[in-house]
C-alpha positions in Angstrom: -18.7 6.2 -43.2 -18.8 7.5 -39.6 -21.8 5.3 -38.9 -19.9 2.2 -40.2 -16.8 3.1 -38.0 -19.1 3.3 -35.0 -20.6 0.0 -35.8 -17.3 -1.6 -36.2 -16.2 -0.2 -32.8 -19.4 -1.5 -31.3 -18.8 -4.9 -32.9 -15.1 -5.0 -31.3 -16.4 -4.2 -28.0 -19.3 -6.6 -28.1 -17.3 -9.5 -29.3 -14.6 -8.8 -26.7 -17.3 -8.7 -24.0 -18.5 -12.1 -25.1 -15.0 -13.5 -25.2 -14.3 -12.3 -21.6 -17.6 -13.7 -20.5 -16.9 -17.1 -22.0 -13.2 -17.5 -21.3 -12.7 -15.6 -18.0 -13.6 -16.7 -14.5 -11.9 -14.0 -12.4 -13.5 -10.8 -11.1 -11.5 -8.9 -13.6 -13.0 -10.8 -16.5 -16.5 -10.3 -15.2 -15.8 -6.6 -14.8 -14.4 -6.4 -18.3 -17.5 -8.1 -19.7 -19.7 -5.4 -18.1 -17.5 -2.5 -19.2 -16.9 -3.7 -22.7 -20.6 -4.6 -23.1 -21.7 -1.2 -22.1 -19.2 0.4 -24.5 -20.5 -2.0 -27.3 -24.1 -1.1 -26.6 -23.4 2.7 -26.6 -21.3 2.5 -29.8 -24.3 0.7 -31.4 -26.6 3.3 -30.2 -24.4 6.2 -31.5 -24.1 4.3 -35.0 -27.9 4.0 -35.1 -28.5 7.6 -34.3 -25.9 9.0 -36.5 -27.1 6.8 -39.4 -30.5 8.7 -39.2 -29.2 12.1 -38.2 -25.6 13.0 -39.1 -25.9 16.1 -37.0 -26.3 14.3 -33.8 -23.6 15.3 -31.3 -21.6 12.1 -30.8 -19.2 13.8 -28.4 -22.1 14.4 -25.9 -23.4 10.8 -26.4 -19.9 9.5 -25.3 -20.3 10.9 -21.9 -23.1 8.4 -21.1 -20.9 5.6 -22.0 -18.0 7.0 -20.0 -20.2 7.8 -17.0 -20.9 4.0 -16.8 -17.6 2.6 -17.7 -15.2 4.8 -16.1 -16.2 3.7 -12.5 -15.7 0.2 -13.6 -12.3 0.7 -15.1 -11.2 2.6 -11.9 -12.4 -0.3 -9.8 -10.5 -2.8 -12.0 -7.4 -0.5 -11.5 -7.9 -0.4 -7.8 -8.3 -4.2 -7.5 -5.2 -4.7 -9.7 -2.8 -2.4 -8.0 -3.9 -4.0 -4.6 -2.1 -1.4 -2.5 -2.4 -1.9 1.2 -2.2 1.8 1.9 -5.2 2.6 -0.3 -8.6 2.4 1.2 -12.0 2.3 -0.3 -11.9 6.0 0.3 -9.2 6.3 -2.3 -11.3 4.5 -4.8 -14.4 6.7 -4.0 -12.3 9.9 -4.2 -11.0 8.7 -7.7 -14.6 7.9 -8.8 -15.8 11.4 -7.7 -12.9 13.1 -9.4 -13.4 11.3 -12.6 -17.2 12.2 -12.4 -16.2 15.9 -12.1 -14.0 15.4 -15.1 -16.9 14.1 -17.1 -19.3 16.7 -15.7 -16.9 19.5 -16.7 -16.3 18.1 -20.2 -20.0 17.6 -20.8 -20.8 21.1 -19.6 -18.1 22.4 -22.1 -19.4 20.2 -24.9 -23.0 21.6 -24.4 -21.9 25.1 -24.1 -22.8 25.8 -20.5 -19.1 26.4 -19.7 -16.3 27.7 -22.0 -14.8 24.8 -23.6 -11.3 25.7 -22.5 -12.2 26.4 -18.9 -14.2 23.2 -18.7 -11.4 21.3 -20.3 -8.7 22.7 -17.9 -10.9 22.0 -14.9 -11.4 18.5 -16.1 -7.6 17.9 -16.7 -6.9 19.1 -13.1 -9.4 16.6 -11.6 -8.1 13.8 -14.0 -4.6 14.4 -12.9 -5.7 14.5 -9.2 -7.4 11.1 -9.8 -4.3 9.5 -11.0 -2.3 11.1 -8.2 -4.7 9.5 -5.6 -4.2 6.1 -7.3 -0.4 6.3 -7.3 0.3 6.3 -3.6 2.0 3.2 -2.6 1.9 1.2 -5.7 4.8 -1.2 -6.2 7.4 -1.3 -9.0 5.4 -4.2 -10.6 2.5 -1.8 -11.3 4.4 1.3 -12.4 4.4 0.4 -16.0 0.6 -0.5 -16.0 0.0 2.8 -14.2 2.1 5.0 -16.6 0.5 3.4 -19.7 -3.0 3.8 -18.4 -2.4 7.5 -17.5 -0.8 8.1 -20.8 -3.6 6.6 -22.8 -6.2 8.3 -20.7 -4.5 11.8 -21.3 -5.2 11.4 -25.1 -8.9 12.2 -24.2 -8.4 15.9 -23.3 -6.3 16.3 -26.6 -9.2 15.0 -28.6 -11.6 17.1 -26.5 -9.9 20.4 -27.5 -9.8 19.7 -31.3 -12.6 20.5 -33.6 -15.3 17.8 -34.4 -14.2 16.1 -37.6 -14.3 12.6 -38.9 -10.6 12.2 -37.7 -11.6 13.1 -34.2 -14.5 10.6 -34.2 -12.1 8.0 -35.3 -9.5 9.2 -32.7 -12.2 8.8 -29.9 -12.9 5.3 -31.1 -9.2 4.3 -31.1 -8.6 5.9 -27.7 -11.7 4.1 -26.2 -10.5 0.7 -27.6 -6.9 1.3 -26.3 -8.2 2.6 -22.9 -10.9 0.0 -22.3 -10.0 -3.2 -24.3 -6.3 -2.6 -23.8 -6.5 -2.2 -20.1 -8.9 -5.2 -19.8 -6.6 -7.3 -21.9 -3.7 -6.4 -19.7 -5.5 -6.9 -16.5 -7.1 -10.2 -17.5 -3.8 -11.7 -18.9 -2.1 -10.7 -15.7 -4.6 -12.2 -13.4 -5.8 -15.9 -13.1 -8.6 -16.4 -15.5 
């Protein structure tokens, strides 16, 4: 069942990626194609690996996906919010902080750090990332910002829960909401 769920998630991401490629002409659409394509490929790999060995640690494999897609998603947010007071340094700071979030989460998953300590450090850097991105955004982007922040905060909740089929499903749903949801919003609010 888990392998099929991962395959369905892969299919959703890959079809969405193709649709963004075919329909979109904006920079946001091109970035969405890349991020969703990466997610689709990674979910396909996870499905394949899990179908042969259901002991494979899917939680660890997700970090490879996130390590590639999160910088793209942050860049999309940075472009969309178009805040004059934000510099490229703001974006670089946000990417570094999110890479630290992933690093701490990964180290907690593989047991090099205590899971609670790693998770709390990751949450601290995650909040800092969003605080750096909020400076100077206009009223027109507050709703987008709050929804994105809210969806991304479900990742730490899933992180702290035991690995069950429910958690695997939860990560898939969170990934679809965070990646595809954000990309749909961005592309529908930009000229395609």
